[in-house]
C-alpha distance (Angstrom), angle and dihedral (degrees) to the residues before:
residue distance angle dihedral
M1 . . .
R2 3.66 . .
E3 3.74 94.0 .
E4 3.82 91.9 53.0
L5 3.79 91.8 48.7
D6 3.78 90.5 53.3
I7 3.80 91.6 50.3
A8 3.71 91.4 48.8
I9 3.82 92.9 48.0
A10 3.85 88.0 51.4
F11 3.75 92.1 47.1
V12 3.87 93.5 52.2
D13 3.92 90.5 42.1
E14 3.84 90.2 54.0
E15 3.80 94.1 47.8
L16 3.66 92.2 48.3
T17 3.92 90.5 48.4
Y18 3.67 100.9 45.7
N19 3.79 103.5 29.4
T20 3.80 102.0 64.0
Y21 3.87 90.5 174.3
I22 3.72 86.0 75.6
V23 3.74 99.6 56.1
G24 3.81 104.0 13.2
D25 3.81 115.6 -161.6
D26 3.86 96.4 -42.5
F27 3.68 125.5 58.5
T28 3.83 105.7 -141.2
G29 3.74 142.7 175.1
A30 3.71 90.1 -93.5
D31 3.82 90.8 53.6
I32 3.84 88.9 54.1
M33 3.84 91.0 51.9
L34 3.74 88.2 51.9
A35 3.77 92.9 52.8
V36 3.90 90.8 47.2
S37 3.86 86.7 48.5
L38 3.72 92.5 51.6
L39 3.78 91.4 43.5
S40 3.82 91.0 51.6
F41 3.88 90.9 46.8
I42 3.77 92.7 52.2
L43 3.85 93.4 45.7
K44 3.82 87.6 53.8
T45 3.79 94.9 54.0
């Protein structure tokens, strides 16, 4: 389980780093919720 979590966190971190259209210039609460949603989705699959 820990390994899957690390992979999911790395995936979300990479998405937020390289896809600026997701976060724009400011990292807001909505972006954090998006990251949590992505993480939840990844962990369910």
